[in-house]
DRENDO-1510 file (C-alpha; in Angstrom, 1 decimal, always signed):
<recs>
REC; n; res; u; v; w
REC; 1; MET; -39.3; +92.7; -5.5 .
REC; 2; GLY; -38.5; +90.7; -8.8 .
REC; 3; ILE; -38.3; +94.2; -10.6 .
REC; 4; ASP; -35.7; +95.6; -8.3 .
REC; 5; LYS; -33.6; +92.5; -9.0 .
REC; 6; GLU; -34.0; +92.9; -12.6 .
REC; 7; ARG; -33.2; +96.5; -12.5 .
REC; 8; ASN; -30.2; +95.7; -10.4 .
REC; 9; ARG; -28.9; +93.1; -12.9 .
REC; 10; ILE; -29.3; +95.5; -15.8 .
REC; 11; ALA; -27.5; +98.2; -14.1 .
REC; 12; LEU; -24.6; +95.9; -13.1 .
REC; 13; GLU; -24.3; +94.4; -16.7 .
REC; 14; ARG; -24.2; +98.2; -18.0 .
REC; 15; ILE; -21.6; +99.0; -15.7 .
REC; 16; SER; -19.5; +95.9; -16.2 .
REC; 17; PHE; -19.8; +96.6; -20.1 .
REC; 18; HIS; -18.5; +100.2; -19.6 .
REC; 19; LEU; -15.6; +98.9; -17.5 .
REC; 20; ASP; -14.6; +96.3; -20.1 .
REC; 21; GLU; -14.8; +99.2; -22.7 .
REC; 22; ALA; -12.5; +101.4; -20.6 .
REC; 23; MET; -10.0; +98.6; -20.4 .
REC; 24; ARG; -10.2; +97.9; -24.1 .
REC; 25; PHE; -9.6; +101.8; -24.8 .
REC; 26; CYS; -6.5; +101.8; -22.3 .
REC; 27; ASN; -5.2; +98.9; -24.1 .
REC; 28; GLN; -5.5; +100.8; -27.5 .
REC; 29; LEU; -3.5; +103.8; -26.4 .
REC; 30; ASN; -0.1; +104.2; -28.3 .
REC; 31; LEU; +2.3; +106.2; -25.9 .
REC; 32; SER; +5.2; +105.8; -28.2 .
REC; 33; GLY; +5.1; +109.4; -29.2 .
REC; 34; LEU; +6.2; +110.4; -25.8 .
REC; 35; GLY; +9.8; +110.8; -24.6 .
REC; 36; PRO; +11.3; +107.9; -22.8 .
REC; 37; LEU; +10.6; +109.5; -19.3 .
REC; 38; GLU; +7.1; +110.5; -20.1 .
REC; 39; GLN; +6.5; +107.2; -21.6 .
REC; 40; ARG; +7.6; +105.3; -18.5 .
REC; 41; GLU; +5.4; +107.7; -16.1 .
REC; 42; TRP; +2.5; +107.2; -18.3 .
REC; 43; ASP; +3.0; +103.5; -18.5 .
REC; 44; ASP; +3.0; +103.3; -14.7 .
REC; 45; ARG; -0.1; +105.6; -14.6 .
REC; 46; MET; -2.0; +103.2; -17.2 .
REC; 47; LYS; -1.0; +100.2; -15.0 .
REC; 48; VAL; -2.7; +101.9; -12.0 .
REC; 49; CYS; -5.7; +102.8; -14.1 .
REC; 50; LYS; -6.0; +99.1; -15.3 .
REC; 51; SER; -5.6; +97.9; -11.7 .
REC; 52; ALA; -8.5; +100.1; -10.5 .
REC; 53; ILE; -10.6; +98.9; -13.5 .
REC; 54; GLU; -10.1; +95.3; -12.5 .
REC; 55; PHE; -10.5; +96.1; -8.8 .
REC; 56; THR; -13.9; +97.7; -9.6 .
REC; 57; LYS; -14.8; +94.7; -11.7 .
REC; 58; ASP; -14.1; +92.3; -8.9 .
REC; 59; SER; -16.0; +94.7; -6.6 .
REC; 60; LEU; -18.9; +94.7; -8.8 .
REC; 61; GLN; -19.1; +90.9; -9.2 .
REC; 62; LYS; -18.9; +90.7; -5.3 .
REC; 63; LEU; -21.9; +93.1; -5.3 .
REC; 64; ARG; -23.7; +90.9; -7.9 .
REC; 65; ASN; -23.4; +88.1; -5.8 .
REC; 66; ILE; -24.8; +89.8; -2.8 .
REC; 67; LEU; -27.7; +91.1; -4.6 .
REC; 68; GLU; -28.8; +87.7; -6.2 .
</recs>
């Protein structure tokens, strides 16, 4: 049983790491080369992506609490 908990913990840490990396890369994007309309559209899409990452991180934390 302890091995399964450890595997879950490691898997959850890896997922969390990659979600943090995805958010970091999203924040590095420079959309200034787009036209004003395209830039606004992609700003909105990136907000949705960032919200999805945050939602997933919150869900991951809830799962971590359940599995502990």
